[in-house]
N, CA, C and O atoms as a MOPAC input file, in Angstrom:
PM7 MOZYME 1SCF
protein

 N      0.74500 1    -1.25200 1    -0.17400 1
 C     -0.08100 1    -0.33300 1    -0.14300 1
 C      0.73200 1     1.30100 1    -0.01200 1
 O      0.16800 1     2.38300 1    -0.17200 1
 N      2.10700 1     1.09100 1     0.30200 1
 C      2.83800 1     2.27000 1    -0.06200 1
 C      3.12700 1     2.52500 1    -1.32800 1
 O      3.31400 1     3.72600 1    -1.52700 1
 N      3.23600 1     1.83400 1    -2.27600 1
 C      3.99800 1     1.74900 1    -3.40000 1
 C      2.90900 1     2.60400 1    -4.37400 1
 O      1.71100 1     2.44800 1    -4.61100 1
 N      4.05200 1     3.70800 1    -4.87400 1
 C      2.91000 1     4.73100 1    -5.56200 1
 C      1.84900 1     4.10500 1    -6.64800 1
 O      0.76300 1     4.63900 1    -6.87300 1
 N      2.27600 1     2.96900 1    -7.25600 1
 C      0.86100 1     2.11800 1    -8.10200 1
 C     -0.16700 1     2.32800 1    -7.92500 1
 O     -1.09900 1     2.58000 1    -8.68900 1
 N     -0.00900 1     2.15000 1    -5.79500 1
 C     -1.53900 1     1.67900 1    -5.23600 1
 C     -2.04100 1     2.90800 1    -4.85900 1
 O     -3.25700 1     2.96900 1    -5.04300 1
 N     -1.36800 1     4.28400 1    -4.22800 1
 C     -2.05000 1     5.13900 1    -3.58200 1
 C     -2.01600 1     6.82800 1    -4.25000 1
 O     -2.13400 1     7.88000 1    -3.62100 1
 N     -1.76900 1     6.58000 1    -6.04000 1
 C     -1.76400 1     7.46900 1    -6.66600 1
 C     -3.18800 1     6.81000 1    -7.72100 1
 O     -3.32200 1     5.62800 1    -8.03600 1
 N     -3.94100 1     7.73700 1    -8.03300 1
 C     -5.02700 1     7.69300 1    -8.65900 1
 C     -4.25300 1     7.70300 1   -10.46300 1
 O     -3.34700 1     8.40000 1   -10.92000 1
 N     -5.00300 1     6.73500 1   -11.03300 1
 C     -4.51500 1     6.14300 1   -12.55000 1
 C     -4.46400 1     8.05100 1   -13.75500 1
 O     -3.85300 1     8.24100 1   -14.80700 1
 N     -5.18700 1     8.84900 1   -13.11500 1
 C     -5.25000 1    10.08400 1   -13.61100 1
 C     -4.82600 1    11.68000 1   -12.82000 1
 O     -4.80600 1    11.75200 1   -11.59100 1
 N     -4.58400 1    12.59400 1   -13.48200 1
 C     -3.98700 1    13.60700 1   -12.60900 1
 C     -4.91900 1    14.43700 1   -13.21900 1
 O     -5.48000 1    13.96100 1   -14.20600 1
 N     -5.29100 1    15.82000 1   -12.79500 1
 C     -5.88900 1    17.03100 1   -13.51100 1
 C     -4.96700 1    18.20600 1   -13.43600 1
 O     -4.32600 1    18.42300 1   -12.40700 1
 N     -4.89200 1    18.84700 1   -14.32000 1
 C     -4.51900 1    20.34100 1   -14.80000 1
 C     -5.53300 1    20.93700 1   -14.88300 1
 O     -6.46000 1    20.64500 1   -15.63800 1
 N     -5.47000 1    22.43200 1   -13.63400 1
 C     -6.62300 1    23.18000 1   -14.25400 1
 C     -5.61100 1    24.69600 1   -14.62700 1
 O     -4.56300 1    25.10700 1   -14.13000 1
 N     -6.46100 1    25.20800 1   -15.67500 1
 C     -5.99400 1    26.30500 1   -16.43600 1
 C     -7.00200 1    27.36400 1   -15.29000 1
 O     -7.13100 1    28.50900 1   -15.72400 1
 N     -7.43800 1    27.19600 1   -14.43500 1
 C     -8.42300 1    28.14600 1   -13.15600 1
 C     -9.79400 1    27.99000 1   -14.09200 1
 O    -10.71300 1    28.67300 1   -13.63900 1
 N    -10.05400 1    27.42700 1   -15.00200 1
 C    -11.71200 1    27.39500 1   -15.45200 1
 C    -12.59900 1    26.68000 1   -15.58800 1
 O    -13.56500 1    26.70800 1   -16.35100 1
 N    -12.04600 1    25.47700 1   -14.24800 1
 C    -12.50100 1    24.35400 1   -14.22200 1
 C    -12.98900 1    23.89900 1   -12.66200 1
 O    -13.04300 1    22.74800 1   -12.22800 1
 N    -13.29100 1    25.01600 1   -12.03100 1
 C    -13.43900 1    24.56200 1   -10.33200 1
 C    -14.93500 1    24.03000 1   -10.16800 1
 O    -15.35800 1    23.68600 1    -9.06500 1
 N    -15.67200 1    23.98300 1   -11.26800 1
 C    -16.70200 1    23.31500 1   -10.85900 1
 C    -16.52200 1    21.54300 1   -11.17400 1
 O    -17.34700 1    20.70600 1   -10.80900 1
 N    -15.31400 1    21.25800 1   -11.88900 1
 C    -15.02000 1    20.10700 1   -11.83000 1
 C    -14.47000 1    19.30600 1   -10.53400 1
 O    -14.76700 1    18.24800 1    -9.97800 1
 N    -13.67100 1    20.17200 1   -10.36100 1
 C    -13.05100 1    19.86300 1    -9.07400 1
 C    -14.01300 1    19.72400 1    -7.62800 1
 O    -13.75300 1    19.20700 1    -6.54200 1
 N    -14.95500 1    20.27000 1    -8.02500 1
 C    -16.41300 1    20.54700 1    -6.47800 1
 C    -16.99400 1    18.79900 1    -7.33000 1
 O    -17.25500 1    17.79700 1    -6.66500 1
 N    -17.03000 1    18.83400 1    -8.09900 1
 C    -17.97200 1    17.61500 1    -8.51700 1
 C    -16.86100 1    16.41200 1    -8.14000 1
 O    -17.38700 1    15.51600 1    -7.48000 1
 N    -15.73400 1    16.24900 1    -8.36200 1
 C    -14.53400 1    14.92400 1    -7.98400 1
 C    -14.79600 1    15.46500 1    -6.65800 1
 O    -15.56800 1    14.63400 1    -6.18000 1
 N    -14.56800 1    16.55800 1    -5.60100 1
 C    -14.60000 1    16.20300 1    -4.24800 1
 C    -15.97300 1    15.97200 1    -3.44400 1
 O    -16.01600 1    15.29000 1    -2.42000 1
 N    -16.94500 1    16.52700 1    -3.93700 1
 C    -17.94300 1    16.00600 1    -3.13600 1
 C    -18.21700 1    14.44700 1    -3.70700 1
 O    -18.72200 1    13.81200 1    -2.78100 1
 N    -18.10200 1    13.81500 1    -4.60400 1
 C    -18.21400 1    12.14500 1    -4.93900 1
 C    -17.13900 1    11.73700 1    -4.21900 1
 O    -17.32900 1    10.57900 1    -3.84800 1
 N    -15.67100 1    12.33900 1    -3.70800 1
 C    -14.90000 1    11.68800 1    -2.60900 1
 C    -15.20000 1    11.82300 1    -1.37000 1
 O    -14.82400 1    10.98400 1    -0.55200 1
 N    -15.93500 1    12.91000 1    -1.01300 1
 C    -16.90300 1    12.79700 1     0.24400 1
 C    -18.02100 1    12.39300 1     0.33000 1
 O    -18.43100 1    12.41000 1     1.49000 1
 N    -18.80600 1    11.97800 1    -0.49300 1
 C    -19.82900 1    10.63600 1    -0.60800 1
 C    -19.70500 1     9.46900 1    -0.08500 1
 O    -20.30800 1     8.81900 1     0.76900 1
 N    -18.53500 1     9.27700 1    -0.96100 1
 C    -17.70600 1     7.66500 1    -0.79600 1
 C    -16.94600 1     7.68800 1     0.42100 1
 O    -17.12600 1     6.71200 1     1.14900 1
 N    -16.23600 1     8.45900 1     0.77300 1
 C    -15.56000 1     8.33900 1     2.21500 1
 C    -16.51700 1     8.40200 1     3.34700 1
 O    -16.42600 1     7.67600 1     4.33700 1
 N    -17.43200 1     9.28900 1     3.16600 1
 C    -18.43800 1     8.98700 1     4.50600 1
 C    -19.17200 1     8.21900 1     4.50200 1
 O    -19.60000 1     7.91200 1     5.61500 1
 N    -19.76500 1     7.44100 1     3.23900 1
 C    -21.14900 1     6.43500 1     3.24300 1
 C    -20.63100 1     5.20700 1     3.23800 1
 O    -20.85800 1     4.48700 1     4.21000 1
 N    -19.94800 1     4.79200 1     2.30300 1
 C    -19.81700 1     3.82500 1     2.18900 1
 C    -17.68900 1     3.34600 1     1.57900 1
 O    -17.45200 1     2.84900 1     0.47800 1
 N    -16.85400 1     3.59500 1     2.35500 1
 C    -15.57700 1     3.45400 1     1.98300 1
 C    -15.29800 1     1.55700 1     1.80800 1
 O    -15.80700 1     0.67600 1     2.50200 1
 N    -14.48900 1     1.42400 1     0.83700 1
 C    -13.86200 1    -0.20900 1     0.90400 1
 C    -13.29700 1    -0.46800 1     1.89900 1
 O    -13.10100 1     0.48800 1     2.64900 1
 N    -12.81400 1    -1.77900 1     2.32600 1
 C    -11.97600 1    -2.17400 1     3.60400 1
 C    -11.12700 1    -2.64800 1     2.81500 1
 O    -11.51000 1    -3.36400 1     1.89100 1
 N     -9.67300 1    -2.33600 1     3.00900 1
 C     -8.62100 1    -3.02300 1     2.59700 1
 C     -7.59300 1    -3.16800 1     4.03800 1
 O     -7.42800 1    -2.74300 1     5.18200 1
 N     -6.94600 1    -4.33800 1     2.75400 1
 C     -5.55500 1    -4.66700 1     3.87200 1
 C     -5.60600 1    -5.60600 1     4.72200 1
 O     -6.71200 1    -6.00400 1     5.08900 1
 N     -4.47500 1    -6.15400 1     5.21100 1
 C     -4.59600 1    -7.22200 1     6.03500 1
 C     -5.53700 1    -7.18600 1     7.56500 1
 O     -6.28300 1    -8.05900 1     8.00800 1
 N     -5.17700 1    -5.82600 1     8.15800 1
 C     -6.30600 1    -5.59900 1     9.12000 1
 C     -7.31900 1    -4.60500 1     8.63600 1
 O     -7.36900 1    -3.75500 1     9.52600 1
 N     -8.12600 1    -4.28900 1     7.70800 1
 C     -9.43500 1    -4.26200 1     7.19800 1
 C     -9.12900 1    -2.73200 1     7.85600 1
 O     -9.27500 1    -2.49100 1     9.05400 1
 N     -8.68500 1    -1.75900 1     6.86800 1
 C     -9.37200 1    -0.18400 1     7.48100 1
 C     -9.96400 1     0.17700 1     5.92200 1
 O     -9.75800 1    -0.34000 1     4.82400 1
 N    -10.85700 1     1.39500 1     6.40400 1
 C    -11.61400 1     2.04700 1     5.30100 1
 C    -10.59300 1     2.88700 1     4.14800 1
 O     -9.60200 1     3.38100 1     4.68500 1
 N    -10.66900 1     3.04400 1     3.09900 1
 C     -9.62800 1     3.12800 1     2.38200 1
 C    -10.93700 1     4.58400 1     1.96400 1
 O    -12.12000 1     4.41300 1     1.67000 1
 N    -10.22300 1     5.86800 1     2.07300 1
 C    -10.40300 1     7.54400 1     1.73800 1
 C     -9.56100 1     7.81200 1     0.66400 1
 O     -8.43600 1     7.36600 1     0.43800 1
 N    -10.45600 1     8.84300 1    -0.16900 1
 C    -10.21100 1     9.58800 1    -1.34500 1
 C    -10.02300 1    10.80700 1    -0.98400 1
 O    -10.70400 1    11.58100 1    -0.31100 1
 N     -9.15200 1    10.88600 1    -1.43600 1
 C     -8.60000 1    12.74200 1    -1.51900 1
 C     -7.47000 1    13.18100 1    -2.55800 1
 O     -6.73700 1    12.35900 1    -3.10800 1
 N     -7.37900 1    14.99800 1    -2.84100 1
 C     -6.55100 1    14.85100 1    -3.48200 1
 C     -5.25300 1    15.81900 1    -3.24500 1
 O     -5.13200 1    16.82700 1    -2.54800 1
 N     -4.39700 1    15.18000 1    -4.02900 1
 C     -2.94400 1    16.50300 1    -3.42500 1
 C     -2.88900 1    17.90200 1    -3.95900 1
 O     -2.08000 1    18.15400 1    -4.85200 1
 N     -3.61800 1    18.75800 1    -3.52700 1
 C     -3.42100 1    20.04900 1    -4.40900 1
 C     -2.21700 1    20.56100 1    -5.02800 1
 O     -2.29900 1    21.46600 1    -5.85700 1
 N     -0.61800 1    19.83700 1    -4.54800 1
 C      0.59700 1    20.13500 1    -5.03400 1
 C      1.24900 1    21.70700 1    -4.48300 1
 O      2.33000 1    22.16600 1    -4.85400 1
 N      0.13700 1    22.47600 1    -3.35900 1
 C      0.59600 1    23.75400 1    -2.85900 1
 C      0.46800 1    23.20200 1    -1.69800 1
 O     -0.59300 1    22.58300 1    -1.62500 1
 N      1.26500 1    23.15000 1    -0.50200 1
 C      1.39200 1    22.52100 1     0.46600 1
 C      0.74400 1    23.92200 1     1.34000 1
 O      1.23200 1    24.98200 1     0.94500 1
 N     -0.26200 1    24.04800 1     2.44300 1
 C     -0.34200 1    25.09800 1     2.64300 1
 C     -1.31400 1    24.82300 1     3.52300 1
 O     -2.21900 1    24.08200 1     3.13900 1
 N     -1.34100 1    25.30600 1     4.76400 1
 C     -2.53900 1    24.75600 1     6.01400 1
 C     -3.99400 1    25.81800 1     5.94000 1
 O     -4.14900 1    26.92300 1     5.42000 1
 N     -4.83100 1    25.02000 1     6.62500 1
 C     -6.26200 1    25.80500 1     5.93100 1
 C     -6.97900 1    25.47900 1     7.39500 1
 O     -6.69900 1    24.58100 1     8.18900 1
 N     -7.91300 1    26.42600 1     7.47800 1
 C     -8.63200 1    26.29000 1     9.01200 1
 C    -10.02300 1    26.79700 1     9.12500 1
 O    -10.41200 1    27.73800 1     8.43300 1
 N    -10.82500 1    26.15000 1    10.03900 1
 C    -12.37200 1    26.58700 1     9.70900 1
 C    -12.38200 1    27.96300 1    10.97100 1
 O    -12.02200 1    27.97600 1    12.14800 1
 N    -12.83400 1    28.78000 1    10.28200 1
 C    -12.70600 1    30.01600 1    11.37900 1
 C    -14.18100 1    30.19100 1    12.50300 1
 O    -14.29700 1    30.96800 1    13.45000 1
 N    -14.93400 1    29.42100 1    12.11200 1
 C    -15.97700 1    29.58800 1    12.91900 1
 C    -16.26000 1    28.46800 1    13.33100 1
 O    -17.45200 1    28.18600 1    13.44800 1
 N    -15.54700 1    27.78800 1    13.57200 1
 C    -15.33500 1    26.37500 1    14.43600 1
 C    -15.11500 1    26.50500 1    15.72800 1
 O    -14.73400 1    27.65800 1    15.92900 1
 N    -15.19400 1    25.57700 1    17.21400 1
 C    -14.85700 1    26.00100 1    18.49600 1
 C    -13.72800 1    25.70900 1    18.68000 1
 O    -13.14500 1    25.97100 1    19.73200 1
 N    -12.95400 1    24.83600 1    17.24600 1
 C    -11.36500 1    24.85500 1    17.71200 1
 C    -10.41100 1    24.95600 1    16.26700 1
 O     -9.79800 1    24.12400 1    15.59800 1
 N    -10.63500 1    26.44000 1    16.16900 1
 C     -9.41300 1    26.72700 1    14.85000 1
 C     -7.87400 1    26.24900 1    14.89100 1
 O     -6.86400 1    26.92300 1    15.09100 1
 N     -8.02400 1    24.79200 1    14.62400 1
 C     -6.70300 1    24.54000 1    14.63900 1
 C     -6.49600 1    24.24400 1    13.10000 1
 O     -7.46100 1    23.99800 1    12.37700 1
 N     -4.92100 1    24.28400 1    12.52800 1
 C     -4.82100 1    24.52400 1    11.50500 1
 C     -4.62400 1    22.76200 1    10.99700 1
 O     -3.99900 1    21.87600 1    11.58200 1
 N     -5.36600 1    22.69600 1     9.78000 1
 C     -5.50100 1    21.53800 1     9.07600 1
 C     -4.40200 1    21.32400 1     7.96100 1
 O     -3.89300 1    22.30400 1     7.41800 1
 N     -4.08800 1    20.20400 1     7.66800 1
 C     -3.09400 1    20.37500 1     6.54000 1
 C     -3.36000 1    19.10200 1     5.59900 1
 O     -3.45900 1    17.95600 1     6.03700 1
 N     -3.47700 1    19.50500 1     4.06800 1
 C     -4.03900 1    18.58300 1     3.20300 1
 C     -3.33300 1    17.49400 1     3.03100 1
 O     -2.17300 1    17.64700 1     3.41400 1
 N     -3.63700 1    16.13000 1     2.47600 1
 C     -2.91700 1    15.20800 1     1.53200 1
 C     -1.92300 1    15.57500 1     1.00400 1
 O     -1.74000 1    16.66200 1     0.45600 1
 N     -1.08800 1    14.58000 1     1.13700 1
 C     -0.01500 1    15.03500 1     0.17600 1
 C      0.69200 1    13.21200 1    -0.16300 1
 O      0.09300 1    12.15500 1     0.03300 1
 N      1.96800 1    13.38600 1    -0.65300 1
 C      2.38000 1    12.01200 1    -1.04600 1
 C      3.15100 1    11.80800 1     0.22300 1
 O      2.83400 1    10.72900 1     0.72300 1
 N      4.02600 1    12.43800 1     0.90700 1
 C      4.63300 1    11.95900 1     2.05500 1
 C      3.70000 1    11.67200 1     3.28700 1
 O      3.94200 1    10.90000 1     4.21500 1
 N      2.55400 1    12.47400 1     3.10100 1
 C      1.69500 1    11.69700 1     4.26200 1
 C      0.63200 1    10.46700 1     4.22700 1
 O      0.18000 1     9.83800 1     5.18300 1
 N      0.29600 1    10.26800 1     2.45600 1
 C     -0.16600 1     9.01000 1     2.35000 1
 C      0.94200 1     8.12700 1     2.51500 1
 O      0.89400 1     7.08600 1     3.16900 1
 N      1.79600 1     8.49900 1     1.99600 1
 C      2.87300 1     6.86500 1     2.51800 1
 C      3.17800 1     6.20000 1     3.94900 1
 O      3.49100 1     5.01800 1     4.09900 1
 N      3.04400 1     7.11200 1     4.93800 1
 C      3.05900 1     6.99900 1     6.03600 1
 C      1.66800 1     6.43000 1     6.50200 1
 O      1.61500 1     5.24300 1     6.82300 1
 N      0.84700 1     7.00000 1     6.54100 1
 C     -0.43400 1     6.37800 1     6.94000 1
 C     -0.99000 1     4.89300 1     6.42200 1
 O     -1.74700 1     4.12200 1     7.01200 1
 N     -0.32300 1     4.74900 1     5.05000 1
 C     -0.29500 1     3.32800 1     4.53900 1
 C      0.26700 1     2.95200 1     4.84800 1
 O     -0.10500 1     1.78000 1     4.80000 1
 N      1.85900 1     3.00900 1     5.59900 1
 C      2.94000 1     1.87300 1     6.53600 1
 C      2.17300 1     1.06700 1     6.88000 1
 O      1.10100 1     1.49400 1     7.30800 1
 N      2.38800 1    -0.38500 1     6.84300 1
 C      1.90600 1    -1.09800 1     8.01000 1
 C      2.39300 1    -1.10700 1     9.27900 1
 O      1.88700 1    -1.66200 1    10.25400 1
 N      3.57500 1    -0.35600 1     9.22100 1
 C      4.41200 1    -0.68800 1    10.42700 1
 C      3.51300 1     0.66300 1    11.50400 1
 O      3.51500 1     0.63900 1    12.73500 1
 N      2.84000 1     1.70400 1    10.67200 1
 C      2.15900 1     2.50600 1    10.85100 1
 C      0.85800 1     2.52000 1    11.07600 1
 O      0.08300 1     2.83100 1    10.17200 1
 N      0.27600 1     2.06700 1    12.74700 1
 C     -1.02600 1     2.07500 1    12.87700 1
 C     -2.10000 1     3.20800 1    13.16100 1
 O     -2.09700 1     4.12100 1    13.98700 1
 N     -3.04800 1     2.82300 1    12.16300 1
 C     -3.77300 1     4.30300 1    11.58200 1
 C     -5.37400 1     3.40100 1    11.14800 1
 O     -5.66600 1     2.24400 1    10.84500 1
 N     -5.91000 1     4.34400 1    11.28300 1
 C     -7.60100 1     3.65200 1    11.23000 1
 C     -8.19900 1     4.09400 1     9.93100 1
 O     -9.38800 1     4.37400 1     9.77300 1
 N     -7.13400 1     4.13500 1     8.88600 1
 C     -7.72800 1     4.31000 1     7.26000 1
 C     -6.42900 1     4.29600 1     6.76200 1
 O     -5.35100 1     4.57500 1     7.28800 1
 N     -6.92000 1     3.69400 1     4.98300 1
 C     -5.77000 1     3.89700 1     4.10900 1
 C     -6.48300 1     4.89400 1     3.30000 1
 O     -7.69500 1     5.10800 1     3.29400 1
 N     -5.31600 1     5.63000 1     2.43400 1
 C     -5.47300 1     6.42200 1     1.59900 1
 C     -5.33400 1     6.16300 1     0.32400 1
 O     -4.49000 1     5.35100 1    -0.05600 1
 N     -6.06500 1     6.75300 1    -0.44300 1
 C     -5.86400 1     7.16300 1    -1.98800 1
 C     -5.46000 1     8.56600 1    -2.62800 1
 O     -6.49000 1     9.22700 1    -2.49800 1
 N     -4.53200 1     9.35500 1    -3.23600 1
 C     -4.50900 1    10.23100 1    -3.67600 1
 C     -4.60700 1    10.64800 1    -5.10700 1
 O     -3.99600 1     9.94800 1    -5.91500 1
 N     -5.35700 1    11.79800 1    -5.60300 1
 C     -5.23900 1    12.64800 1    -6.81300 1
 C     -4.01300 1    13.54900 1    -7.14900 1
 O     -3.28600 1    14.00200 1    -6.26500 1
 N     -3.84400 1    13.75900 1    -8.33700 1
 C     -3.45800 1    15.31000 1    -8.30000 1
 C     -3.93400 1    16.06500 1    -8.65600 1
 O     -4.84000 1    15.81500 1    -9.45100 1
 N     -3.72100 1    17.11000 1    -8.40000 1
 C     -4.40900 1    18.04000 1    -9.00800 1
 C     -3.79500 1    19.04400 1    -9.43400 1
 O     -3.18000 1    19.20700 1    -8.38000 1
 N     -3.48400 1    19.73400 1    -9.97000 1
 C     -2.22900 1    20.97900 1   -10.25900 1
 C     -2.84600 1    22.07300 1   -10.95800 1
 O     -3.47800 1    21.93500 1   -12.00600 1
 N     -2.70800 1    22.85600 1   -10.53100 1
 C     -3.10100 1    24.74900 1   -10.79200 1
 C     -1.60500 1    25.52500 1   -10.94300 1
 O     -0.59300 1    25.42400 1   -10.24900 1
 N     -1.87900 1    26.30800 1   -12.08900 1
 C     -0.47200 1    26.78500 1   -12.61500 1
 C     -0.60000 1    28.37900 1   -11.85300 1
 O     -1.40300 1    29.15200 1   -12.37500 1
 N      0.05500 1    28.78200 1   -10.83200 1
 C      0.54400 1    30.17900 1   -10.43200 1
 C      0.97400 1    30.99200 1   -11.31700 1
 O      2.02600 1    30.85000 1   -11.94000 1
 N     -0.15100 1    32.29700 1   -11.48300 1
 C      0.20900 1    33.36200 1   -12.40500 1
 C      1.38400 1    34.06300 1   -11.43500 1
 O      0.83400 1    34.20000 1   -10.34300 1
 N      2.07800 1    34.31800 1   -11.39100 1
 C      3.11500 1    35.81200 1   -10.73900 1
 C      3.23900 1    37.09900 1   -11.73600 1
 O      3.90300 1    36.96100 1   -12.76400 1
 N      2.69500 1    38.18200 1   -11.49000 1
 C      3.04500 1    39.36600 1   -12.22800 1
 C      4.34600 1    40.01300 1   -11.46900 1
 O      4.86000 1    41.04700 1   -11.89600 1

């Protein structure tokens, strides 16, 4: 499960800043599967969750929540650690790459 062939989706999305609706649809499809019926995999079965690697590592947080702590999105390093059989976790992760070019002026 630590192998790239397992944890990376078979596709990547390169956004040219015109398709946020496409990202929203994929995000909602993943959320529905993650929340309602994730498949269980592994020797000691754990739910498999789907996420995006947005390629820009930045913290985000809920502003109006009771605990405004930082949340860091999934990336390959986190996925390798969570999928490591020596690392006890309650889930297994697969990620897809979602690239968006930065325009600097």
